[in-house]
Backbone bond lengths (Angstrom), bond angles and torsions (degrees), N, CA, C in turn:
res aa  C-N    CA-C-N  psi(-1)  N-CA   C-N-CA  omega(-1)  CA-C   N-CA-C  phi
1 M - - - 1.465 - - 1.523 109.69 -
2 Q 1.340 116.26 136.64 1.448 121.46 -178.27 1.516 111.20 -66.80
3 Q 1.346 117.50 126.49 1.439 122.66 177.55 1.532 109.59 -77.52
4 Y 1.321 115.84 152.06 1.449 119.25 174.00 1.515 110.34 -145.19
5 K 1.326 115.77 154.02 1.450 121.83 178.57 1.516 107.65 -125.50
6 V 1.335 116.67 137.05 1.461 121.61 -178.09 1.523 108.89 -103.24
7 L 1.340 116.63 124.15 1.452 122.58 170.97 1.527 106.63 -100.94
8 S 1.316 117.25 114.86 1.462 120.08 -169.92 1.529 114.48 -122.34
9 T 1.333 117.55 0.01 1.464 119.24 178.93 1.538 110.02 -118.29
10 I 1.317 114.52 159.21 1.466 119.51 179.49 1.531 109.68 -64.00
11 E 1.346 117.45 -37.80 1.465 120.64 178.93 1.525 111.17 -60.85
12 E 1.339 116.94 -43.00 1.471 120.01 179.86 1.520 111.44 -63.83
13 I 1.326 117.03 -42.25 1.466 120.58 179.01 1.527 110.65 -64.70
14 K 1.336 116.67 -41.82 1.459 119.68 179.42 1.529 111.88 -63.77
15 I 1.312 116.19 -38.01 1.472 119.69 178.18 1.517 109.93 -63.37
16 Y 1.323 116.92 -45.96 1.453 121.10 -175.88 1.529 112.49 -75.10
17 S 1.346 117.77 -30.68 1.461 120.17 -173.30 1.520 113.65 -79.09
18 D 1.323 117.75 -7.55 1.452 120.67 177.83 1.530 110.82 -61.48
19 P 1.344 119.71 123.49 1.473 122.34 -176.42 1.527 112.77 -55.57
20 Y 1.321 116.94 -38.76 1.468 120.92 -178.86 1.522 110.93 -65.50
21 R 1.330 116.54 -37.85 1.464 120.05 -179.26 1.523 111.21 -72.52
22 I 1.329 116.87 -33.58 1.474 119.44 174.65 1.508 109.87 -62.64
23 Q 1.339 117.64 -38.93 1.459 121.09 176.52 1.522 111.31 -63.42
24 I 1.330 115.98 -40.82 1.467 120.11 178.89 1.523 110.22 -62.73
25 M 1.341 117.28 -44.41 1.454 120.32 177.64 1.525 110.90 -60.33
26 N 1.326 117.54 -41.99 1.459 120.73 178.55 1.516 111.41 -61.54
27 M 1.333 117.53 -38.10 1.459 121.34 179.02 1.519 111.40 -66.53
28 F 1.337 117.06 -40.08 1.459 119.41 177.30 1.532 110.55 -63.67
29 H 1.336 116.81 -41.49 1.469 119.71 178.09 1.521 110.97 -66.23
30 R 1.322 115.95 -37.00 1.458 120.07 179.18 1.532 111.07 -61.93
31 Q 1.333 116.81 -36.85 1.459 120.33 179.60 1.516 111.82 -61.83
32 G 1.330 116.38 -37.12 1.461 119.56 178.75 1.514 114.63 71.97
33 R 1.327 115.64 14.36 1.482 121.65 179.56 1.517 107.86 -159.67
34 P 1.345 118.03 161.83 1.456 119.54 175.36 1.527 110.73 -57.31
35 S 1.313 117.49 137.42 1.460 121.79 -175.07 1.527 110.82 -137.08
36 T 1.316 115.65 158.42 1.452 121.00 177.56 1.526 110.09 -89.81
37 V 1.318 114.89 164.62 1.462 120.08 177.37 1.527 109.82 -61.05
38 K 1.321 117.23 -39.18 1.473 120.78 -179.08 1.521 111.27 -63.63
39 E 1.328 117.06 -39.76 1.467 119.71 178.89 1.518 110.37 -62.43
40 I 1.329 116.79 -43.55 1.473 120.38 179.79 1.521 110.18 -67.40
41 A 1.352 116.80 -41.57 1.461 120.35 179.15 1.522 111.17 -61.93
42 D 1.321 117.56 -39.87 1.476 121.24 178.39 1.525 110.80 -63.90
43 L 1.337 117.01 -40.35 1.464 120.69 178.72 1.521 111.13 -63.87
44 M 1.322 116.07 -35.33 1.457 120.91 -177.24 1.530 112.65 -89.19
45 G 1.347 116.55 -8.95 1.461 119.88 -176.44 1.522 111.73 69.43
46 E 1.333 116.09 35.09 1.452 121.32 -176.64 1.536 111.69 -117.60
47 V 1.320 115.13 168.35 1.464 121.20 175.33 1.529 108.38 -79.15
48 P 1.359 118.12 131.20 1.479 120.04 -178.35 1.519 114.45 -53.64
49 A 1.338 117.94 -36.34 1.469 120.52 -178.56 1.523 111.39 -61.15
50 K 1.315 116.62 -38.58 1.478 120.54 179.63 1.527 110.51 -66.79
51 V 1.341 116.08 -45.85 1.452 120.37 -179.74 1.521 110.27 -65.95
52 H 1.324 117.11 -36.85 1.462 121.41 -179.26 1.519 111.31 -60.36
53 Y 1.336 117.37 -40.28 1.476 121.34 179.32 1.528 109.95 -57.75
54 H 1.328 116.96 -45.76 1.462 120.82 -176.93 1.531 111.30 -75.24
55 V 1.329 117.69 -31.91 1.466 121.48 175.99 1.528 110.39 -61.47
56 K 1.343 116.40 -41.01 1.465 119.65 179.13 1.527 111.27 -65.02
57 K 1.333 117.03 -35.12 1.475 120.27 176.87 1.536 110.05 -64.86
58 L 1.328 116.58 -44.55 1.465 121.06 179.93 1.522 111.29 -67.46
59 E 1.328 116.35 -34.31 1.466 120.29 176.83 1.530 110.27 -65.88
60 K 1.325 116.61 -35.34 1.459 121.98 -178.19 1.534 111.93 -60.17
61 I 1.341 117.33 -34.10 1.464 120.15 -178.58 1.546 111.51 -102.08
62 G 1.327 116.06 10.44 1.458 119.75 171.90 1.522 116.19 82.52
63 L 1.334 117.86 12.48 1.461 119.77 179.12 1.530 111.43 -88.44
64 L 1.317 116.78 -16.02 1.467 122.71 170.22 1.518 107.73 -129.82
65 S 1.310 116.82 141.59 1.473 121.24 179.36 1.529 109.13 -133.55
66 M 1.339 115.72 136.05 1.463 119.44 174.66 1.526 107.78 -78.43
67 V 1.334 116.51 121.30 1.469 120.26 -174.10 1.531 113.14 -108.41
68 S 1.341 117.71 -17.17 1.468 119.32 179.49 1.532 109.80 -165.93
69 T 1.321 115.21 164.25 1.473 121.62 174.55 1.524 108.95 -131.45
70 R 1.308 115.65 157.63 1.448 120.67 -179.92 1.528 109.51 -153.05
71 E 1.331 117.05 136.59 1.455 120.48 179.44 1.516 109.98 -85.08
72 I 1.339 116.11 122.99 1.455 121.84 179.53 1.523 108.00 -127.83
73 N 1.335 116.47 112.86 1.471 122.35 -178.29 1.524 112.27 52.44
74 G 1.322 115.25 43.17 1.459 120.52 176.91 1.512 114.58 81.32
75 I 1.343 117.01 -0.34 1.468 121.02 -179.79 1.536 108.78 -111.27
76 I 1.328 115.94 135.33 1.469 119.94 178.94 1.527 109.22 -82.93
77 A 1.327 115.71 112.65 1.470 121.22 177.62 1.510 109.58 -91.16
78 K 1.324 116.44 131.13 1.448 122.51 -179.69 1.523 109.34 -102.65
79 Y 1.328 115.35 131.45 1.475 120.52 -178.65 1.528 109.52 -106.46
80 Y 1.320 115.17 127.68 1.465 121.37 -177.95 1.529 110.47 -112.27
81 E 1.322 113.67 148.48 1.472 120.63 178.21 1.532 108.76 -125.80
82 P 1.324 118.04 136.49 1.473 119.97 -179.66 1.522 111.78 -81.10
83 F 1.319 115.50 151.22 1.453 120.56 173.71 1.533 108.11 -67.55
84 S 1.316 117.55 131.96 1.469 120.68 -172.06 1.518 114.56 -112.05
85 G 1.335 117.06 4.42 1.460 119.43 -179.59 1.523 112.23 -92.81
86 E 1.322 115.69 -160.40 1.444 121.38 179.19 1.525 110.38 -83.96
87 I 1.320 116.01 146.22 1.463 121.13 177.08 1.517 107.47 -112.37
88 H 1.333 116.60 119.12 1.454 121.94 -179.49 1.529 110.04 -105.01
89 L 1.310 116.17 136.26 1.464 121.32 178.31 1.518 107.81 -105.23
90 R 1.310 116.72 114.50 1.470 121.75 -177.76 1.511 109.76 -137.23
91 H 1.332 116.49 135.32 1.462 120.05 176.62 1.517 109.21 -113.33
92 K 1.331 116.14 142.21 1.476 119.85 -174.94 1.526 112.16 -64.23
93 D 1.345 117.63 -24.62 1.457 120.85 179.46 1.525 112.28 -100.47
94 E 1.358 117.31 25.80 1.457 119.62 -173.17 1.530 113.07 -62.78
95 A 1.329 116.79 -21.50 1.463 119.71 179.23 1.533 112.13 -78.98
96 D 1.340 116.36 -18.96 1.460 121.23 -177.97 1.529 109.66 -98.66
97 E 1.327 116.59 100.40 1.462 120.67 -177.03 1.519 113.04 -64.95
98 N 1.331 117.39 -22.10 1.468 121.32 -176.25 1.526 113.02 -95.53
99 S 1.310 117.48 3.36 1.456 120.64 -179.88 1.531 110.49 -67.52
100 P 1.357 117.80 122.86 1.477 120.66 179.13 1.515 111.91 -58.42
101 L 1.338 116.55 -39.40 1.456 119.87 -179.67 1.528 110.59 -66.12
102 K 1.330 116.60 -34.86 1.455 118.63 179.46 1.529 110.34 -66.75
103 Q 1.318 117.70 -35.27 1.457 121.05 178.77 1.525 110.62 -64.19
104 V 1.336 116.90 -41.64 1.466 121.03 177.04 1.512 110.13 -66.22
105 F 1.328 115.37 -42.25 1.472 120.74 178.82 1.534 110.26 -59.70
106 R 1.328 116.16 -44.02 1.465 120.56 -179.38 1.524 110.15 -64.98
107 S 1.344 116.95 -39.71 1.446 120.65 179.07 1.529 111.45 -61.97
108 E 1.334 116.85 -43.99 1.460 121.22 178.60 1.533 110.97 -66.96
109 T 1.338 116.00 -36.33 1.459 119.93 178.35 1.529 110.51 -63.48
110 L 1.332 116.23 -44.54 1.468 120.66 178.91 1.521 110.97 -63.33
111 K 1.323 116.16 -36.47 1.457 120.72 176.76 1.530 110.94 -62.22
112 L 1.333 115.56 -43.25 1.458 120.61 178.38 1.535 111.34 -63.22
113 L 1.319 116.40 -49.02 1.465 120.36 -178.68 1.528 111.35 -62.80
114 N 1.333 116.18 -39.31 1.454 119.91 178.53 1.513 111.27 -62.45
115 E 1.343 116.61 -40.08 1.462 120.13 179.77 1.526 111.21 -67.56
116 M 1.333 117.50 -38.71 1.462 120.97 178.07 1.529 110.39 -63.73
117 F 1.332 116.15 -45.17 1.477 120.29 177.74 1.531 110.15 -61.18
118 E 1.346 116.88 -44.21 1.454 121.17 -175.28 1.526 111.18 -66.07
119 Q 1.326 117.57 -43.38 1.465 119.89 179.47 1.524 110.58 -65.00
120 S 1.321 116.60 -39.38 1.468 119.35 177.37 1.519 110.50 -64.86
121 R 1.331 117.25 -42.39 1.463 121.41 179.27 1.528 110.76 -61.67
122 Q 1.340 116.42 -43.27 1.459 120.92 180.00 1.522 111.53 -61.87
123 R 1.349 116.01 -42.77 1.470 119.26 179.17 1.524 110.19 -61.59
124 F 1.329 115.51 -44.64 1.473 119.90 -177.99 1.530 110.71 -63.92
125 M 1.337 116.95 -46.16 1.456 120.66 -177.71 1.521 112.38 -68.85
126 N 1.342 117.57 -36.57 1.459 120.58 176.40 1.517 111.07 -62.17
127 H 1.328 115.43 -41.60 1.458 119.23 179.40 1.536 110.57 -68.04
128 A 1.319 116.40 -40.55 1.463 119.81 178.94 1.514 111.76 -62.14
129 E 1.328 115.71 -33.47 1.466 120.27 -177.52 1.519 113.05 -78.15
130 H 1.353 116.01 -38.88 1.465 119.26 -172.83 1.527 114.07 -98.37
131 D 1.318 117.51 -19.64 1.477 120.30 179.60 1.519 108.77 -124.17
132 K 1.315 114.91 69.07 1.471 120.53 -171.54 1.524 113.07 -67.56
133 D 1.329 117.70 -23.02 1.464 120.00 -177.36 1.518 112.68 -92.62
134 D 1.327 117.16 -6.00 1.462 120.34 -178.25 1.524 110.68 -88.19
135 K 1.330 115.98 159.10 1.464 120.26 -178.95 1.518 111.02 -80.75
136 R 1.317 114.20 142.05 1.471 121.83 172.70 1.525 107.68 -134.66
137 F 1.314 116.12 149.16 1.461 119.93 -176.98 1.519 110.24 -127.61
138 I 1.306 115.54 131.98 1.461 120.53 174.25 1.522 108.02 -145.90
139 S 1.310 116.41 140.08 1.460 119.09 -177.02 1.522 109.60 -135.53
140 D 1.319 115.08 150.82 1.465 121.97 176.36 1.530 106.19 -138.48
141 M 1.324 116.28 101.37 1.453 120.96 -174.17 1.525 111.39 -123.58
142 R 1.300 115.72 142.29 1.473 120.95 172.73 1.518 108.04 -99.07
143 L 1.320 116.49 124.01 1.463 121.70 -176.75 1.523 110.31 -109.19
144 Y 1.321 115.70 144.81 1.472 120.99 176.66 1.535 107.23 -117.04
145 A 1.323 115.73 110.70 1.462 119.84 -174.78 1.523 109.61 -161.29
146 T 1.332 115.35 165.50 1.450 121.10 173.35 1.525 109.00 -81.41
147 A 1.322 116.78 167.31 1.458 120.95 178.91 1.528 110.62 -60.30
148 D 1.329 116.94 -40.07 1.470 120.71 179.42 1.525 111.63 -66.42
149 E 1.321 116.19 -39.00 1.456 120.71 179.58 1.530 111.63 -66.02
150 V 1.337 115.59 -38.35 1.462 119.63 178.39 1.527 110.87 -66.54
151 E 1.336 116.27 -41.23 1.453 120.75 176.59 1.528 111.02 -60.37
152 E 1.321 116.05 -43.46 1.460 121.14 177.93 1.525 111.25 -63.33
153 L 1.329 116.45 -40.02 1.461 121.10 178.81 1.519 110.49 -61.96
154 Y 1.332 116.01 -45.50 1.464 119.50 179.68 1.535 111.29 -61.20
155 Q 1.324 117.03 -44.48 1.464 120.58 179.44 1.517 110.78 -63.16
156 N 1.338 117.34 -35.99 1.469 120.60 176.88 1.518 111.19 -64.66
157 I 1.333 116.84 -38.12 1.468 121.25 177.58 1.519 109.68 -63.25
158 V 1.344 116.40 -43.33 1.461 120.93 178.25 1.524 110.93 -60.53
159 E 1.341 116.17 -44.41 1.461 120.48 -179.17 1.536 111.08 -63.79
160 L 1.333 116.74 -39.76 1.458 120.60 178.92 1.528 111.76 -63.06
161 C 1.328 116.23 -31.45 1.462 120.39 -176.27 1.549 112.95 -81.90
162 K 1.311 117.41 -22.71 1.467 120.90 -172.79 1.528 115.05 -51.87
163 P 1.371 120.14 -42.85 1.455 118.14 179.96 1.517 114.71 -63.59
164 Y 1.334 117.22 -13.86 1.465 121.13 -175.54 1.531 112.99 -108.31
165 L 1.330 117.19 7.72 1.467 120.53 -173.70 1.513 114.23 -86.41
166 T 1.333 119.59 -13.56 1.444 121.68 -179.51 1.531 110.47 -125.40
167 K 1.320 114.93 163.99 1.457 119.80 -179.80 1.527 112.65 -86.26
168 E 1.301 117.46 -2.58 1.463 121.23 -178.47 1.519 109.78 -62.73
169 G 1.310 115.40 129.72 1.462 120.30 178.24 1.508 113.80 73.69
170 Q 1.326 116.83 19.01 1.454 119.78 -179.82 1.528 111.21 -64.04
171 K 1.317 116.20 144.09 1.454 121.49 174.58 1.519 109.68 -89.36
172 S 1.318 116.12 163.45 1.456 120.40 -175.75 1.525 112.90 -64.09
173 D 1.326 116.62 -25.68 1.472 119.60 -178.22 1.543 112.45 -97.10
174 H 1.332 117.19 9.94 1.457 119.72 178.45 1.522 111.10 -67.44
175 Q 1.320 116.09 139.36 1.461 122.78 174.35 1.520 107.83 -118.23
176 V 1.334 116.98 173.21 1.454 121.84 179.50 1.512 109.34 -104.87
177 F 1.319 116.77 128.03 1.461 122.53 179.91 1.523 109.62 -119.37
178 Q 1.303 115.61 153.07 1.462 121.29 176.53 1.521 109.22 -111.66
179 L 1.323 116.42 121.99 1.458 121.03 176.52 1.523 108.58 -111.88
180 F 1.322 116.66 118.18 1.463 121.49 178.05 1.515 107.49 -119.31
181 T 1.324 116.81 120.06 1.465 120.09 -178.35 1.531 110.30 -116.72
182 A 1.300 115.44 143.14 1.460 120.92 175.98 1.519 108.01 -144.73
183 M 1.316 115.41 126.07 1.451 119.84 -179.22 1.526 108.37 -135.10
184 S 1.320 117.17 124.06 1.466 120.57 -178.65 1.520 109.78 -141.27
185 K 1.313 114.13 155.67 1.467 119.05 -179.69 1.523 109.36 -78.57
186 E 1.317 115.57 134.76 1.465 120.45 178.55 1.516 109.47 -77.99
187 E 1.320 115.99 126.15 1.456 120.35 178.47 1.521 110.02 -76.02
188 Q 1.324 116.47 132.33 1.454 120.71 179.39 1.526 110.57 -83.38
189 A 1.320 115.99 128.59 1.462 120.57 -179.36 1.535 109.96 -71.63
190 E 1.331 115.37 134.94 1.465 120.24 177.50 1.528 109.19 -77.57
191 P 1.340 119.06 122.44 1.453 120.34 179.25 1.532 110.24 -66.38
192 Q 1.320 116.95 131.58 1.446 121.56 -178.80 1.529 110.22 -97.54
193 A 1.308 114.73 145.87 1.467 119.66 -179.35 1.513 109.91 -63.01
194 G 1.344 115.26 130.81 1.456 120.16 176.92 1.499 113.91 81.53
195 S 1.336 118.76 1.92 1.452 120.58 -179.01 1.509 109.21 -76.89
196 G 1.300 116.72 136.10 1.458 122.06 -179.03 1.499 112.10 -87.53
197 S 1.331 115.41 174.13 1.462 120.79 -179.06 1.512 110.86 -65.98
198 K 1.342 118.30 -30.01 1.458 121.84 -178.39 1.528 109.79 -63.90
199 K 1.347 116.33 -43.53 1.465 120.52 179.18 1.509 110.97 -67.00
200 K 1.319 116.98 -38.16 1.461 121.29 179.25 1.513 110.13 -63.93
201 K 1.326 116.71 -41.62 1.458 121.00 179.38 1.532 111.16 -62.89
202 A 1.325 116.03 -39.54 1.451 119.83 178.92 1.518 111.10 -63.07
203 T 1.347 115.85 -37.97 1.461 120.05 178.59 1.516 110.80 -63.52
204 V 1.334 117.53 -43.27 1.452 121.45 179.52 1.515 110.35 -63.14
205 Q 1.347 117.58 -42.47 1.448 120.61 -179.67 1.518 110.88 -63.86
206 K 1.334 117.25 -37.26 1.438 120.73 178.21 1.521 110.59 -63.85
207 K 1.328 117.01 -41.97 1.457 120.72 179.59 1.505 111.33 -66.21
208 D 1.330 118.19 -37.40 1.450 120.89 178.06 1.534 109.96 -63.12
209 K 1.339 116.23 -38.09 1.447 120.38 179.03 1.525 111.12 -66.00
210 E 1.342 115.66 -42.57 1.454 119.63 178.20 1.520 110.70 -63.71
211 S 1.337 115.74 -39.69 1.467 120.00 179.72 1.508 110.81 -62.07
212 A 1.341 116.74 -37.71 1.466 120.07 -178.73 1.519 110.75 -63.56
213 S 1.348 117.19 -35.28 1.455 119.57 -179.43 1.507 111.84 -70.10
214 K 1.335 117.04 -15.92 1.468 120.94 -179.40 1.524 111.14 -106.69
215 A 1.309 118.13 14.09 1.459 121.05 -174.22 1.511 111.14 -65.39
216 P 1.360 116.93 136.88 1.455 119.24 173.81 1.521 109.58 -66.19
217 A 1.330 117.00 134.16 1.458 119.34 -176.03 1.507 111.06 -131.38
218 K 1.338 116.03 147.89 1.455 121.41 174.20 1.513 106.64 -126.80
219 A 1.317 116.89 117.35 1.455 119.10 -176.36 1.513 110.38 -127.66
220 S 1.323 116.85 145.38 1.448 121.60 176.22 1.513 108.75 -78.85
221 T 1.328 117.11 107.48 1.459 120.70 -179.23 1.511 108.69 -139.56
222 T 1.335 115.66 -171.35 1.457 119.88 -178.79 1.514 112.14 -100.90
223 S 1.303 118.27 15.86 1.466 121.16 178.38 1.522 110.42 -110.98
224 D 1.329 114.78 150.06 1.472 118.15 179.85 1.512 109.17 -88.33
225 I 1.322 115.95 -179.64 1.454 121.20 -177.08 1.520 110.19 -78.23
226 A 1.303 116.75 124.14 1.446 121.99 -179.53 1.509 110.06 -85.97
227 P 1.362 117.83 156.29 1.460 119.81 178.95 1.512 110.99 -64.48
228 G 1.353 115.69 149.73 1.455 119.72 179.68 1.500 111.52 -72.04
229 T 1.310 117.23 148.52 1.457 122.74 177.30 1.498 109.24 -125.26
230 T 1.326 117.49 128.70 1.450 120.35 179.44 1.504 108.88 -125.59
231 E 1.331 115.67 148.45 1.469 119.23 178.29 1.515 109.20 -101.00
């Protein structure tokens, strides 16, 4: 059964939405095994003390866990493992649209989602620019389904990806790919009285453009697959 973690406070969302911490999480996933702060800092070209500060923040909300220790040259090295299940964002006042705290929570959530989209876009575009002869995949599809069918589809995608989420049993020719998926319900535009077909067409074109920005993408990059996040 797929594990999931619920982030339900503004503090938790703020900790996770930090762009630098999202990069740290991606590096841990890229390793595919428990890693030390120094290993992650070396991969990022950063000072271990700086990375350690952010690792402790992520550990506080359960997105990183210390799984083992080992003595190396008289120093105790701590090995951390990233949470690999789904991350759900839920606020206790989600039913109250006028709750001030919910508005702040929603703002922080949008900040987090925007950062995840932006980092994925940057990885895809960097690869497209520097590896012009390599294959890249991007899709923009409109699906017709019930809410239950869409949930089942998403779970099927997760199950299909599981054999490829770890480095165990890797072949010599294995490469690292980044899969970023986003699926959302298209909002239906309310027809306005007296609106002509030209205005309606413009609305449809706008929605198609928005849909393209949310397209699920699979790009060949140097980052591993990050856990899914749902609101």
